[in-house]
KOLZA-777837 format. One record per atom (N, C-alpha, C): residue in three letters; x, y, z. Coordinates in Angstrom, 1 decimal. Example, Ala and Ser with C-alpha at 12.3 -4.5 7.8 and 13.67 -1.06 7.14 Angstrom:
! residues 2
@res = ala, px = 13.2, py = -5.7, pz = 7.8 $
@res = ala, px = 12.3, py = -4.5, pz = 7.8 $
@res = ala, px = 13.2, py = -3.3, pz = 7.8 $
@res = ser, px = 12.8, py = -2.2, pz = 7.1 $
@res = ser, px = 13.7, py = -1.1, pz = 7.1 $
@res = ser, px = 12.9, py = 0.0, pz = 7.9 $
This chain:
! residues 127
@res = met, px = 94.7, py = 90.0, pz = 81.1 $
@res = met, px = 94.0, py = 90.5, pz = 82.3 $
@res = met, px = 92.9, py = 89.4, pz = 82.7 $
@res = leu, px = 92.9, py = 89.3, pz = 84.0 $
@res = leu, px = 91.9, py = 88.4, pz = 84.7 $
@res = leu, px = 91.0, py = 89.3, pz = 85.5 $
@res = asn, px = 89.7, py = 89.3, pz = 85.3 $
@res = asn, px = 88.8, py = 90.2, pz = 86.0 $
@res = asn, px = 87.6, py = 89.4, pz = 86.4 $
@res = asp, px = 87.2, py = 89.5, pz = 87.6 $
@res = asp, px = 85.9, py = 88.9, pz = 88.1 $
@res = asp, px = 85.3, py = 89.8, pz = 89.2 $
@res = ile, px = 84.1, py = 89.8, pz = 89.2 $
@res = ile, px = 83.3, py = 90.5, pz = 90.3 $
@res = ile, px = 83.5, py = 90.0, pz = 91.7 $
@res = asn, px = 83.8, py = 88.7, pz = 91.7 $
@res = asn, px = 84.1, py = 88.0, pz = 93.0 $
@res = asn, px = 85.5, py = 88.3, pz = 93.5 $
@res = gly, px = 85.6, py = 89.2, pz = 94.5 $
@res = gly, px = 86.8, py = 89.6, pz = 95.0 $
@res = gly, px = 87.6, py = 88.5, pz = 95.7 $
@res = glu, px = 87.0, py = 87.5, pz = 96.2 $
@res = glu, px = 87.7, py = 86.4, pz = 96.8 $
@res = glu, px = 88.4, py = 85.5, pz = 95.7 $
@res = leu, px = 87.8, py = 85.4, pz = 94.5 $
@res = leu, px = 88.4, py = 84.7, pz = 93.5 $
@res = leu, px = 89.7, py = 85.4, pz = 93.0 $
@res = ile, px = 89.6, py = 86.7, pz = 92.8 $
@res = ile, px = 90.8, py = 87.5, pz = 92.5 $
@res = ile, px = 91.8, py = 87.4, pz = 93.6 $
@res = asn, px = 91.4, py = 87.4, pz = 94.8 $
@res = asn, px = 92.3, py = 87.2, pz = 95.9 $
@res = asn, px = 93.1, py = 85.9, pz = 95.7 $
@res = phe, px = 92.4, py = 84.8, pz = 95.4 $
@res = phe, px = 93.0, py = 83.6, pz = 95.2 $
@res = phe, px = 94.1, py = 83.6, pz = 94.2 $
@res = tyr, px = 93.8, py = 84.2, pz = 93.1 $
@res = tyr, px = 94.9, py = 84.3, pz = 92.0 $
@res = tyr, px = 96.1, py = 85.2, pz = 92.5 $
@res = lys, px = 95.8, py = 86.3, pz = 93.2 $
@res = lys, px = 96.8, py = 87.2, pz = 93.7 $
@res = lys, px = 97.7, py = 86.4, pz = 94.6 $
@res = val, px = 97.1, py = 85.6, pz = 95.5 $
@res = val, px = 97.9, py = 84.9, pz = 96.5 $
@res = val, px = 98.7, py = 83.7, pz = 95.8 $
@res = phe, px = 98.1, py = 83.1, pz = 94.8 $
@res = phe, px = 98.8, py = 82.1, pz = 94.1 $
@res = phe, px = 100.0, py = 82.7, pz = 93.3 $
@res = lys, px = 99.8, py = 83.9, pz = 92.8 $
@res = lys, px = 100.8, py = 84.6, pz = 92.1 $
@res = lys, px = 101.9, py = 85.1, pz = 93.0 $
@res = gln, px = 101.6, py = 85.6, pz = 94.2 $
@res = gln, px = 102.6, py = 86.2, pz = 95.1 $
@res = gln, px = 103.0, py = 85.3, pz = 96.3 $
@res = his, px = 102.2, py = 84.5, pz = 96.7 $
@res = his, px = 102.5, py = 83.7, pz = 97.9 $
@res = his, px = 102.2, py = 82.2, pz = 97.7 $
@res = ser, px = 102.6, py = 81.6, pz = 96.6 $
@res = ser, px = 102.1, py = 80.3, pz = 96.2 $
@res = ser, px = 102.7, py = 79.3, pz = 97.2 $
@res = lys, px = 103.8, py = 79.5, pz = 97.8 $
@res = lys, px = 104.4, py = 78.4, pz = 98.7 $
@res = lys, px = 103.5, py = 78.3, pz = 99.9 $
@res = glu, px = 103.1, py = 79.5, pz = 100.5 $
@res = glu, px = 102.2, py = 79.4, pz = 101.7 $
@res = glu, px = 100.9, py = 78.8, pz = 101.3 $
@res = leu, px = 100.4, py = 79.2, pz = 100.2 $
@res = leu, px = 99.1, py = 78.6, pz = 99.8 $
@res = leu, px = 99.1, py = 77.1, pz = 99.6 $
@res = ile, px = 100.2, py = 76.6, pz = 99.0 $
@res = ile, px = 100.4, py = 75.2, pz = 98.7 $
@res = ile, px = 100.6, py = 74.4, pz = 100.0 $
@res = leu, px = 101.2, py = 75.0, pz = 101.0 $
@res = leu, px = 101.2, py = 74.3, pz = 102.3 $
@res = leu, px = 99.9, py = 74.2, pz = 102.9 $
@res = glu, px = 99.0, py = 75.2, pz = 102.8 $
@res = glu, px = 97.6, py = 75.1, pz = 103.3 $
@res = glu, px = 96.9, py = 74.0, pz = 102.5 $
@res = ile, px = 97.0, py = 74.0, pz = 101.2 $
@res = ile, px = 96.3, py = 73.0, pz = 100.4 $
@res = ile, px = 96.8, py = 71.6, pz = 100.7 $
@res = glu, px = 98.0, py = 71.4, pz = 100.8 $
@res = glu, px = 98.6, py = 70.1, pz = 101.1 $
@res = glu, px = 98.1, py = 69.5, pz = 102.4 $
@res = ser, px = 97.9, py = 70.4, pz = 103.4 $
@res = ser, px = 97.5, py = 69.9, pz = 104.7 $
@res = ser, px = 96.0, py = 69.7, pz = 104.8 $
@res = ser, px = 95.2, py = 69.9, pz = 103.8 $
@res = ser, px = 93.8, py = 69.8, pz = 103.8 $
@res = ser, px = 93.3, py = 68.4, pz = 103.6 $
@res = ile, px = 92.4, py = 67.9, pz = 104.5 $
@res = ile, px = 91.8, py = 66.6, pz = 104.3 $
@res = ile, px = 90.3, py = 66.9, pz = 103.9 $
@res = his, px = 89.6, py = 65.9, pz = 103.4 $
@res = his, px = 88.3, py = 65.9, pz = 103.0 $
@res = his, px = 87.4, py = 65.7, pz = 104.1 $
@res = ser, px = 86.8, py = 66.7, pz = 104.8 $
@res = ser, px = 85.9, py = 66.5, pz = 105.9 $
@res = ser, px = 84.9, py = 67.6, pz = 105.9 $
@res = arg, px = 83.8, py = 67.2, pz = 106.5 $
@res = arg, px = 82.6, py = 68.1, pz = 106.7 $
@res = arg, px = 83.0, py = 69.3, pz = 107.6 $
@res = asn, px = 83.7, py = 69.1, pz = 108.7 $
@res = asn, px = 84.1, py = 70.1, pz = 109.6 $
@res = asn, px = 85.0, py = 71.1, pz = 108.9 $
@res = leu, px = 86.0, py = 70.7, pz = 108.1 $
@res = leu, px = 86.8, py = 71.6, pz = 107.4 $
@res = leu, px = 86.1, py = 72.4, pz = 106.3 $
@res = his, px = 85.1, py = 71.8, pz = 105.7 $
@res = his, px = 84.3, py = 72.5, pz = 104.7 $
@res = his, px = 83.4, py = 73.6, pz = 105.5 $
@res = thr, px = 82.9, py = 73.3, pz = 106.6 $
@res = thr, px = 82.2, py = 74.3, pz = 107.4 $
@res = thr, px = 83.1, py = 75.5, pz = 107.8 $
@res = tyr, px = 84.4, py = 75.1, pz = 108.2 $
@res = tyr, px = 85.3, py = 76.2, pz = 108.5 $
@res = tyr, px = 85.7, py = 77.0, pz = 107.3 $
@res = ala, px = 85.9, py = 76.4, pz = 106.1 $
@res = ala, px = 86.3, py = 77.1, pz = 104.9 $
@res = ala, px = 85.1, py = 78.1, pz = 104.6 $
@res = met, px = 83.8, py = 77.6, pz = 104.7 $
@res = met, px = 82.7, py = 78.4, pz = 104.5 $
@res = met, px = 82.7, py = 79.6, pz = 105.4 $
@res = phe, px = 83.1, py = 79.5, pz = 106.6 $
@res = phe, px = 83.1, py = 80.6, pz = 107.6 $
@res = phe, px = 84.2, py = 81.6, pz = 107.1 $
@res = val, px = 85.4, py = 81.1, pz = 106.7 $
@res = val, px = 86.4, py = 82.0, pz = 106.2 $
@res = val, px = 85.9, py = 82.7, pz = 105.0 $
@res = tyr, px = 85.3, py = 82.0, pz = 104.1 $
@res = tyr, px = 84.9, py = 82.6, pz = 102.8 $
@res = tyr, px = 83.8, py = 83.7, pz = 103.1 $
@res = asn, px = 82.9, py = 83.4, pz = 104.0 $
@res = asn, px = 81.8, py = 84.4, pz = 104.3 $
@res = asn, px = 82.3, py = 85.6, pz = 105.2 $
@res = phe, px = 83.4, py = 85.5, pz = 105.9 $
@res = phe, px = 83.8, py = 86.5, pz = 106.7 $
@res = phe, px = 85.3, py = 86.8, pz = 106.5 $
@res = pro, px = 85.6, py = 87.2, pz = 105.3 $
@res = pro, px = 87.0, py = 87.3, pz = 104.9 $
@res = pro, px = 87.8, py = 88.4, pz = 105.7 $
@res = glu, px = 87.1, py = 89.3, pz = 106.2 $
@res = glu, px = 87.9, py = 90.4, pz = 106.9 $
@res = glu, px = 88.6, py = 89.9, pz = 108.2 $
@res = phe, px = 88.3, py = 88.7, pz = 108.6 $
@res = phe, px = 88.9, py = 88.3, pz = 109.8 $
@res = phe, px = 90.1, py = 87.3, pz = 109.6 $
@res = phe, px = 90.5, py = 87.1, pz = 108.3 $
@res = phe, px = 91.5, py = 86.1, pz = 107.9 $
@res = phe, px = 92.5, py = 86.7, pz = 107.0 $
@res = ser, px = 93.7, py = 86.1, pz = 106.9 $
@res = ser, px = 94.7, py = 86.5, pz = 106.0 $
@res = ser, px = 94.4, py = 86.2, pz = 104.6 $
@res = gln, px = 95.1, py = 86.8, pz = 103.7 $
@res = gln, px = 94.8, py = 86.6, pz = 102.2 $
@res = gln, px = 95.1, py = 85.1, pz = 101.9 $
@res = val, px = 96.1, py = 84.5, pz = 102.5 $
@res = val, px = 96.4, py = 83.1, pz = 102.2 $
@res = val, px = 95.2, py = 82.2, pz = 102.7 $
@res = lys, px = 94.8, py = 82.4, pz = 103.9 $
@res = lys, px = 93.7, py = 81.6, pz = 104.4 $
@res = lys, px = 92.4, py = 81.8, pz = 103.6 $
@res = arg, px = 92.1, py = 83.0, pz = 103.1 $
@res = arg, px = 91.0, py = 83.2, pz = 102.3 $
@res = arg, px = 91.1, py = 82.5, pz = 100.9 $
@res = ala, px = 92.3, py = 82.6, pz = 100.3 $
@res = ala, px = 92.5, py = 81.9, pz = 99.1 $
@res = ala, px = 92.4, py = 80.3, pz = 99.3 $
@res = trp, px = 92.9, py = 79.8, pz = 100.4 $
@res = trp, px = 92.7, py = 78.4, pz = 100.7 $
@res = trp, px = 91.2, py = 78.0, pz = 100.8 $
@res = ala, px = 90.4, py = 78.9, pz = 101.5 $
@res = ala, px = 89.0, py = 78.6, pz = 101.7 $
@res = ala, px = 88.3, py = 78.6, pz = 100.4 $
@res = leu, px = 88.6, py = 79.5, pz = 99.4 $
@res = leu, px = 88.0, py = 79.4, pz = 98.1 $
@res = leu, px = 88.4, py = 78.1, pz = 97.4 $
@res = trp, px = 89.6, py = 77.8, pz = 97.4 $
@res = trp, px = 90.1, py = 76.6, pz = 96.7 $
@res = trp, px = 89.3, py = 75.4, pz = 97.4 $
@res = tyr, px = 89.3, py = 75.3, pz = 98.7 $
@res = tyr, px = 88.8, py = 74.1, pz = 99.4 $
@res = tyr, px = 87.2, py = 74.0, pz = 99.1 $
@res = leu, px = 86.5, py = 75.1, pz = 99.1 $
@res = leu, px = 85.1, py = 75.0, pz = 98.9 $
@res = leu, px = 84.8, py = 74.6, pz = 97.4 $
@res = ser, px = 85.7, py = 75.0, pz = 96.5 $
@res = ser, px = 85.5, py = 74.6, pz = 95.1 $
@res = ser, px = 85.7, py = 73.2, pz = 94.9 $
@res = lys, px = 86.5, py = 72.6, pz = 95.8 $
@res = lys, px = 86.9, py = 71.2, pz = 95.6 $
@res = lys, px = 86.0, py = 70.3, pz = 96.4 $
@res = thr, px = 85.5, py = 70.7, pz = 97.5 $
@res = thr, px = 84.7, py = 69.9, pz = 98.4 $
@res = thr, px = 83.2, py = 70.2, pz = 98.4 $
@res = gly, px = 82.7, py = 71.3, pz = 97.9 $
@res = gly, px = 81.4, py = 71.6, pz = 97.8 $
@res = gly, px = 80.6, py = 70.8, pz = 96.8 $
@res = phe, px = 79.3, py = 70.6, pz = 97.0 $
@res = phe, px = 78.4, py = 69.9, pz = 96.1 $
@res = phe, px = 78.5, py = 70.7, pz = 94.8 $
@res = ala, px = 78.8, py = 70.0, pz = 93.7 $
@res = ala, px = 78.8, py = 70.6, pz = 92.4 $
@res = ala, px = 79.8, py = 71.8, pz = 92.3 $
@res = ser, px = 80.8, py = 71.7, pz = 93.2 $
@res = ser, px = 81.8, py = 72.8, pz = 93.2 $
@res = ser, px = 81.4, py = 74.1, pz = 93.4 $
@res = arg, px = 80.2, py = 74.2, pz = 94.0 $
@res = arg, px = 79.6, py = 75.5, pz = 94.4 $
@res = arg, px = 80.3, py = 76.1, pz = 95.6 $
@res = leu, px = 80.6, py = 77.4, pz = 95.5 $
@res = leu, px = 81.2, py = 78.0, pz = 96.7 $
@res = leu, px = 80.2, py = 78.2, pz = 97.8 $
@res = asp, px = 79.0, py = 78.4, pz = 97.5 $
@res = asp, px = 77.9, py = 78.6, pz = 98.5 $
@res = asp, px = 77.1, py = 77.4, pz = 98.7 $
@res = gly, px = 77.6, py = 76.3, pz = 98.3 $
@res = gly, px = 76.8, py = 75.0, pz = 98.4 $
@res = gly, px = 77.1, py = 74.2, pz = 99.6 $
@res = ser, px = 76.5, py = 73.1, pz = 99.7 $
@res = ser, px = 76.6, py = 72.2, pz = 100.8 $
@res = ser, px = 77.8, py = 71.2, pz = 100.5 $
@res = tyr, px = 78.2, py = 70.5, pz = 101.5 $
@res = tyr, px = 79.4, py = 69.6, pz = 101.5 $
@res = tyr, px = 79.1, py = 68.5, pz = 100.6 $
@res = gly, px = 80.0, py = 68.2, pz = 99.7 $
@res = gly, px = 79.8, py = 67.2, pz = 98.7 $
@res = gly, px = 80.6, py = 65.9, pz = 99.1 $
@res = tyr, px = 79.9, py = 64.7, pz = 99.1 $
@res = tyr, px = 80.5, py = 63.5, pz = 99.4 $
@res = tyr, px = 79.9, py = 62.4, pz = 98.5 $
@res = asp, px = 80.6, py = 61.3, pz = 98.6 $
@res = asp, px = 80.1, py = 60.1, pz = 97.7 $
@res = asp, px = 80.1, py = 58.9, pz = 98.7 $
@res = lys, px = 79.0, py = 58.4, pz = 99.0 $
@res = lys, px = 78.8, py = 57.3, pz = 99.9 $
@res = lys, px = 79.4, py = 56.0, pz = 99.4 $
@res = ala, px = 79.3, py = 55.8, pz = 98.1 $
@res = ala, px = 79.7, py = 54.5, pz = 97.6 $
@res = ala, px = 81.1, py = 54.3, pz = 97.2 $
@res = arg, px = 81.7, py = 55.2, pz = 96.4 $
@res = arg, px = 83.0, py = 55.0, pz = 95.8 $
@res = arg, px = 84.1, py = 55.8, pz = 96.3 $
@res = asn, px = 83.9, py = 56.7, pz = 97.1 $
@res = asn, px = 85.0, py = 57.5, pz = 97.7 $
@res = asn, px = 85.6, py = 58.4, pz = 96.7 $
@res = thr, px = 84.9, py = 58.8, pz = 95.7 $
@res = thr, px = 85.5, py = 59.6, pz = 94.6 $
@res = thr, px = 85.8, py = 61.0, pz = 95.0 $
@res = cys, px = 85.2, py = 61.5, pz = 96.1 $
@res = cys, px = 85.4, py = 62.9, pz = 96.5 $
@res = cys, px = 86.8, py = 63.0, pz = 97.1 $
@res = val, px = 87.3, py = 62.0, pz = 97.8 $
@res = val, px = 88.7, py = 62.1, pz = 98.3 $
@res = val, px = 89.6, py = 62.0, pz = 97.1 $
@res = lys, px = 89.4, py = 61.2, pz = 96.1 $
@res = lys, px = 90.2, py = 61.2, pz = 95.0 $
@res = lys, px = 90.3, py = 62.5, pz = 94.3 $
@res = lys, px = 89.1, py = 63.1, pz = 94.1 $
@res = lys, px = 88.9, py = 64.4, pz = 93.5 $
@res = lys, px = 89.8, py = 65.5, pz = 94.2 $
@res = leu, px = 89.8, py = 65.4, pz = 95.5 $
@res = leu, px = 90.6, py = 66.4, pz = 96.3 $
@res = leu, px = 92.1, py = 66.1, pz = 96.1 $
@res = cys, px = 92.5, py = 64.9, pz = 96.1 $
@res = cys, px = 94.0, py = 64.5, pz = 95.9 $
@res = cys, px = 94.4, py = 64.9, pz = 94.6 $
@res = asn, px = 93.6, py = 64.8, pz = 93.5 $
@res = asn, px = 93.9, py = 65.1, pz = 92.2 $
@res = asn, px = 94.1, py = 66.7, pz = 92.1 $
@res = ala, px = 93.1, py = 67.4, pz = 92.8 $
@res = ala, px = 93.2, py = 68.9, pz = 92.8 $
@res = ala, px = 94.4, py = 69.4, pz = 93.4 $
@res = lys, px = 94.9, py = 68.7, pz = 94.5 $
@res = lys, px = 96.1, py = 69.1, pz = 95.2 $
@res = lys, px = 97.2, py = 69.1, pz = 94.2 $
@res = glu, px = 97.3, py = 68.1, pz = 93.4 $
@res = glu, px = 98.4, py = 67.9, pz = 92.5 $
@res = glu, px = 98.4, py = 69.0, pz = 91.4 $
@res = tyr, px = 97.2, py = 69.3, pz = 90.9 $
@res = tyr, px = 97.1, py = 70.4, pz = 89.9 $
@res = tyr, px = 97.5, py = 71.8, pz = 90.6 $
@res = ala, px = 97.1, py = 72.1, pz = 91.8 $
@res = ala, px = 97.3, py = 73.3, pz = 92.4 $
@res = ala, px = 98.8, py = 73.5, pz = 92.6 $
@res = ile, px = 99.6, py = 72.5, pz = 92.7 $
@res = ile, px = 101.0, py = 72.6, pz = 93.0 $
@res = ile, px = 101.8, py = 72.8, pz = 91.7 $
@res = ala, px = 101.2, py = 72.7, pz = 90.6 $
@res = ala, px = 101.8, py = 72.8, pz = 89.3 $
@res = ala, px = 102.5, py = 74.2, pz = 89.2 $
@res = glu, px = 103.7, py = 74.2, pz = 88.9 $
@res = glu, px = 104.5, py = 75.5, pz = 88.7 $
@res = glu, px = 103.9, py = 76.2, pz = 87.4 $
@res = ala, px = 103.4, py = 75.5, pz = 86.6 $
@res = ala, px = 102.9, py = 76.1, pz = 85.3 $
@res = ala, px = 101.8, py = 77.1, pz = 85.5 $
@res = val, px = 101.0, py = 76.8, pz = 86.6 $
@res = val, px = 99.9, py = 77.7, pz = 86.9 $
@res = val, px = 100.4, py = 79.1, pz = 87.3 $
@res = ala, px = 101.4, py = 79.0, pz = 88.3 $
@res = ala, px = 102.0, py = 80.2, pz = 88.8 $
@res = ala, px = 102.7, py = 81.0, pz = 87.7 $
@res = lys, px = 103.4, py = 80.2, pz = 86.8 $
@res = lys, px = 104.1, py = 80.9, pz = 85.7 $
@res = lys, px = 103.2, py = 81.7, pz = 84.8 $
@res = arg, px = 102.0, py = 81.1, pz = 84.6 $
@res = arg, px = 101.0, py = 81.7, pz = 83.6 $
@res = arg, px = 100.5, py = 83.0, pz = 84.3 $
@res = leu, px = 100.5, py = 83.1, pz = 85.6 $
@res = leu, px = 100.0, py = 84.3, pz = 86.2 $
@res = leu, px = 101.0, py = 85.4, pz = 86.4 $
@res = glu, px = 102.3, py = 85.1, pz = 86.1 $
@res = glu, px = 103.4, py = 86.1, pz = 86.2 $
@res = glu, px = 103.2, py = 87.4, pz = 85.6 $
@res = asn, px = 102.6, py = 87.4, pz = 84.4 $
@res = asn, px = 102.4, py = 88.7, pz = 83.7 $
@res = asn, px = 101.0, py = 89.0, pz = 83.5 $
@res = cys, px = 100.1, py = 88.5, pz = 84.4 $
@res = cys, px = 98.7, py = 88.7, pz = 84.3 $
@res = cys, px = 98.3, py = 89.9, pz = 85.2 $
@res = gln, px = 97.5, py = 90.8, pz = 84.7 $
@res = gln, px = 96.9, py = 91.8, pz = 85.5 $
@res = gln, px = 95.7, py = 91.3, pz = 86.2 $
@res = leu, px = 95.5, py = 91.5, pz = 87.5 $
@res = leu, px = 94.3, py = 90.9, pz = 88.2 $
@res = leu, px = 93.4, py = 92.1, pz = 88.7 $
@res = glu, px = 92.1, py = 92.0, pz = 88.4 $
@res = glu, px = 91.2, py = 93.0, pz = 88.9 $
@res = glu, px = 89.9, py = 92.4, pz = 89.4 $
@res = ser, px = 89.2, py = 93.1, pz = 90.3 $
@res = ser, px = 87.9, py = 92.7, pz = 90.7 $
@res = ser, px = 87.0, py = 93.8, pz = 90.5 $
@res = thr, px = 86.5, py = 93.9, pz = 89.2 $
@res = thr, px = 85.5, py = 95.0, pz = 89.0 $
@res = thr, px = 84.4, py = 94.5, pz = 88.1 $
@res = asp, px = 83.3, py = 95.1, pz = 88.1 $
@res = asp, px = 82.1, py = 94.7, pz = 87.3 $
@res = asp, px = 82.5, py = 95.2, pz = 85.9 $
@res = ala, px = 82.6, py = 94.3, pz = 85.0 $
@res = ala, px = 83.0, py = 94.5, pz = 83.6 $
@res = ala, px = 82.1, py = 95.5, pz = 82.9 $
@res = ser, px = 80.8, py = 95.4, pz = 83.1 $
@res = ser, px = 79.8, py = 96.3, pz = 82.5 $
@res = ser, px = 80.1, py = 97.7, pz = 83.0 $
@res = arg, px = 80.3, py = 97.9, pz = 84.3 $
@res = arg, px = 80.6, py = 99.2, pz = 84.9 $
@res = arg, px = 81.9, py = 99.8, pz = 84.4 $
@res = arg, px = 82.9, py = 98.9, pz = 84.3 $
@res = arg, px = 84.2, py = 99.3, pz = 83.8 $
@res = arg, px = 84.1, py = 99.9, pz = 82.4 $
@res = lys, px = 83.3, py = 99.3, pz = 81.6 $
@res = lys, px = 83.2, py = 99.7, pz = 80.2 $
@res = lys, px = 82.5, py = 101.1, pz = 80.2 $
@res = gln, px = 81.5, py = 101.3, pz = 81.1 $
@res = gln, px = 80.9, py = 102.6, pz = 81.2 $
@res = gln, px = 81.9, py = 103.7, pz = 81.5 $
@res = val, px = 82.7, py = 103.4, pz = 82.5 $
@res = val, px = 83.7, py = 104.3, pz = 83.0 $
@res = val, px = 84.7, py = 104.7, pz = 81.9 $
@res = glu, px = 85.1, py = 103.6, pz = 81.1 $
@res = glu, px = 86.0, py = 103.9, pz = 80.0 $
@res = glu, px = 85.4, py = 104.7, pz = 78.9 $
@res = leu, px = 84.1, py = 104.5, pz = 78.6 $
@res = leu, px = 83.4, py = 105.3, pz = 77.6 $
@res = leu, px = 83.3, py = 106.7, pz = 78.1 $
@res = ile, px = 83.1, py = 107.0, pz = 79.4 $
@res = ile, px = 83.0, py = 108.4, pz = 79.9 $
@res = ile, px = 84.3, py = 109.1, pz = 79.8 $
@res = val, px = 85.5, py = 108.3, pz = 80.2 $
@res = val, px = 86.8, py = 108.9, pz = 80.1 $
@res = val, px = 87.1, py = 109.2, pz = 78.6 $
@res = met, px = 86.8, py = 108.3, pz = 77.6 $
@res = met, px = 87.1, py = 108.6, pz = 76.3 $
@res = met, px = 86.3, py = 109.7, pz = 75.7 $
@res = asn, px = 85.1, py = 109.9, pz = 76.2 $
@res = asn, px = 84.2, py = 111.0, pz = 75.6 $
@res = asn, px = 84.7, py = 112.4, pz = 76.4 $
@res = tyr, px = 85.4, py = 112.4, pz = 77.4 $
@res = tyr, px = 85.8, py = 113.5, pz = 78.1 $
@res = tyr, px = 86.8, py = 114.3, pz = 77.3 $
């Protein structure tokens, strides 16, 4: 089971599990740019206006181009060595790996507060 309170993170895994080809196309067409980072931040902050695939792409993109990989952070760049572009290229190769999708095949995905879930389970067990 994979559980996280961040619904957009769980959406990413669901999309990778069920629509990996569409997500990979989005990822492969991504370049390292401030404008694209701003767009991804908009998609992430207003998910109700976008498809599941676009939302998954936005989470991936923000995690790869944001300062310190923060989803709510500023655009990350390197003035001297161009390591951010290399980081994005390396991340694209990893995302395409079939092994990642294979590992998710039998994984249950949820977006619940683990502490609240435990409380509900205790109530049901005591009922």
